[in-house]
Structures are given as structure tokens and as C-alpha cells.
N, C-alpha and C positions, 0 to 999 in steps of 0.2 A: 524613613520612606517617603518618596514621593507621591502625592496623591495626582491623578489626573483624570480628565475624562476626555473622549474623543467624539467629535460630533461632526455633521456636515457643515461647511462654512456658510454663513451668511454676509450679508454685506458688512454687517457690524463687526466680522472678524476680518475683512480684507486687509486692512490697515497694519493689524499685527501680523498676519500671515505674510505681507509683503515683506515686513521688518525682518522676520526670521530668514526669509530667503534670502533677502539683500546681505544679511550680515553674513550668511553662510558662504555666498559666493564671493565676498572680499575676504573673509577670515581664512575660512577653511580652504577653498580653491586657490585663492591669491589672484583670481582672474580679473576681479572687480564684475561690473554689469558688462555685459557683451551683447547689444541688441539682437545680433544673428542668433545666440544662443538662449537669451534669457528675456525675450519679449513678454513671455506669459508672467514673468515677475512684476512687470510694471502695472499690467492688467488682470490681476488673477480672476477677476470676476467674470471678464470676457472670455477668458481662455476655459475656464472650470465651471463657473455657477450657471451661465447661461445655455451653452450647448447640451443637447440631449446626449446622454451617454457618457458625459466627463464629469468630475467632481473633485472637489477639493474639501479635505478634512483637515480639521486642526485639533491638538492637543492643548487642553486649557490646564494649569495649575489651579490650585485651590482658590487662589485670588483671582480666577477670571482671565489671566495673561495668557498670551498665545506662546506656547514653548515647543511646538511642533507643527510640522506641516505633513500632508501627504497628498498627492494628486494622480488622477488617472485622465487619459484622453486616449480617443480613438486614432491618434495618429501614429502610425509604425515608423521605424526609423527610415529616415530619407537618405538615398545616393544619389550625388556625394551629399555629405561627407563619409557617411559610412558605407561599409561594404556592400556591393550589388547583392550578392547573394542574402544579406540580412533584410534588405528591403523587399526581395522577392517573397521569403521565408515570412515576414511579419508585415503584411500589407496593413494600410490603412483601412480601418472600417471593421474589420474582423478581429483586430489585434488591438488590446488594451496596452498601454505604455504608462508604465509607473513613471512618476517624475515628483521633484521636490519633496522627496523624503528628507526632512532635516529635522533636527533637534536641537535646540539651544545646548551649549556646552554643558551648564550646570546641571543638566536633566538627563543625561545620557547615561546609558548602560542602567536603565531602570524599565526597559520594556516598553517604552514610548513607540519607537519606531516598528517594532515588531507588530505591536497591536495596531498600529496606521496600516501597516502592510497587511494584516488580517482583513481588517475591514475594508480595504480596498479589493482584496481578492474576493471578499463576499459581493461587493459592489458589481465586478465583472462577470461573477458566476452569475447574477441576477440581469445581466445586461446583454446574455447571450455573445460574450466575446469567446473567440476560438482559444487565442492565445494571451499570455501576459508576457511583455517584454520589458527591459529596461537595460540603461549601460551606466557604468560607474568608471570612476577615475580611481585607480588603484591606489594613486598617490596620496588619496584623502585617508587618513588613520581610521581602521576599523572597517573601512567599507568593502574590501574585497572578502574579507572573512564574514561580515554579516551576511551580503547576498550568496556567497557560496553556501552558507547555512540554509538559506531558503530555498534556492533554485540551481539549476544547471548552467553553467558557463557554456555557451554556445560558440562563442568566438572571442578570443584574446589577441587584440591587435598587437600586444608586444611580440608575438610570433610572427608577425606579418614581415616580410623585408621592408627594412627601414623604419619599422616600428608603428605604423599607423599614426592614429591620434594617441596612443598608448591606451584606449578604452577597453575594458571587458565588457561583453554583451551577454545577457542573461535572460533565460527564459524561466519563469516561475509558475509551478503547477497551479490552476486555478482550483482544483478541488482538494486543496491542502487540508 
């Protein structure tokens, strides 16, 4: 069994967190780094450590290596590219958006992502957010089932004419 700890990231964790994030977008998503989607990955400190009501958590293994990440910010889904009704339902400010819930492949299926999400939901509850939103790519193995186990799908773009971006949008209850 893998032992791990979850903590709020500090400056000493930024390089390890960035490595986990970049490895994920290249390996799991196959997109690589796309500036309009992944700008926060290049400077996670500015995106998550500095702004009020934002946070970045890291999961560390027994050797202190970053093996997982989880972030939260106060930016709701933007339209475009997301559907207009989602931008209206989850406005920036009162909406916490979960981002970058990534775990290195060798450490998956051990409760790390679920523990990261629980800690992020606690953060959201303590910072007066009204809703917690996220989107996921169902092509990533395990992503859809994981998020369905934690929340409610509020829009599946695969059902849109033309399939939209193929993304599934979720709301996760804050008081889990």
C-alpha cells in the first residue's frame, strides 16, 4: 500500500506539481501543453498560491516526491468555449472550479485523487463558495466514472449537436 500525505503546496512544491501536470497533459490527454488551456501549469504559484480563495494541494509519497495535484480557483467556466448556460449557472466568484486533479500512473487507484478532492471541498466550504464545478474529458480512462461517483453531471457535450468539445461538466456537492 502506498502511503501519502496531502498538503497545501508551497514554493518548494511548484516544480514537482508542474511536472505531474505536464506529464498528464502529454501522456493522458495527448494534447501536450496548449497555452489557452494550460497557462496555469506553467506558473502554478501565480495561479493558485497567490490569489485569495485559490489553492493548490499536492500529494507526496513517503520520499517527499509530488505524486498528485489538485487545484481550486474562483473562475467559473467561460463562454465560449463552454456552453452559455453553464457560464451563467457557475459564475466566476461564487463558483469554485476544481482543476488539475492528477495522480501519477504508478500511484492511481489508492485513494489519492479522492483524498485531494475531499480536501478541496473542505477548502471550498471554508471560503464561502456557493457551488463546485469541474469539467472532464471522458476519453481519459477512469475520469468519467470517478467524477460520476462524486457528483452530478450537469451537461454532457457528447449529447449536443455535433458533440461540442466532447466534455462532461459536473457539479460536486460542497457538503459531502
